[in-house]
N, C-alpha and C positions, 0 to 999 in steps of 0.2 A: 534590509531585505532578507527574507528567508530564502532557504536553498530551493524550495519547489518554485518560488516566483522566478529566480535566476534561471533554473531549468527551463521554464516555460518561454522565457524571453530569448534564450539561446536556440531553443527550437524554432520559434518564430523567426529569428534572424537565418537559421539555417533554410527554412522554408522559402522565405523571401529571396535568398540568394540563388536558390535553386532554379529560379526563373529567369535569372541572369546569366546562367551559363553560356559562353560563347559571345558575350556582349562586352564592349569595350567599357571599362570603369577608371574612375580616377581614385588614387589611393592617397591619402594623407596619414602617414603613421608617426606616432610620437616615440623616437627611439631614446628617450633619456634626454642626453644633451643636445639632440638634434632633432628636427623633424625632417622627414624624407616623404617627399611628393613624387609620385610617378602614375604613369598611365598604362594600362594593359588590359588584356582579355582575362575574364574570369574562366579558368579552365576546367576546374573540377570543385566539387563540395562534398565533404566527407562529415561524418557525424560530429567530429570535434574542430574541424579546421577547413579553409578553403584555400585553394591554389590559384594564383594569378601568374600569367607571363607578363612581365613588365619589361618596359624598354629602358635600358641603361645608356650610359655614355657611349658615343660613336654607333648608336643604333644596335648594340648588342642586346639581345633578349635573355632574360633569366626567369626562372620560376621562383616565386617566392610565397611563402605559406603564411597565413595568419589565422588565429583562433577567434571563434565568435565571440568569447568572453571580451576580447580586445575591442571589439565594437561596443559591446555592452557597457564597458568602463570608459570608452572615449577615447581610448589609446589609438585606435585605428577608425577612420572615417571614410566611407565611400560615397561617390557622387556619380552621376551620369548627366552629361550635358548642363553641368552647373548647378544640378539639383541633389540635395542630399538624399540617400536612400534611407537613412535612419535618423530619427532626432535624437536629442540627449536622454538617454534612459535614467542617468543618475538623478536628475533634477526631479524626473517623475516620480522616482522611488523615493527620495527625500520628502516630497510633498505627501506621499502616502502614509509615510512614517510618522509624520506631524499629525495627521488624522486619527491615528490609531491611540486610543487612551492609555 
């Protein structure tokens, strides 16, 4: 996938998340050797990243930031009420690349 297409997808992710500021979301983040799942409130969206206030052990809240590119690559998944906010982008990209001669 070319950089222009990646930038367009990242911008659409940003625009979509802007509508969810202040709402509770579930985050599933692949941190390499382990997958971290947490629930929190989307606090802010910025041009390159978004910030969530997530619940940690013993009810302690912490701010966690994620990049939009992590959603693009599938390293971070967001859902609300059991429904994913974004589908897989990589499969879509690979299918497009196969159609290009």
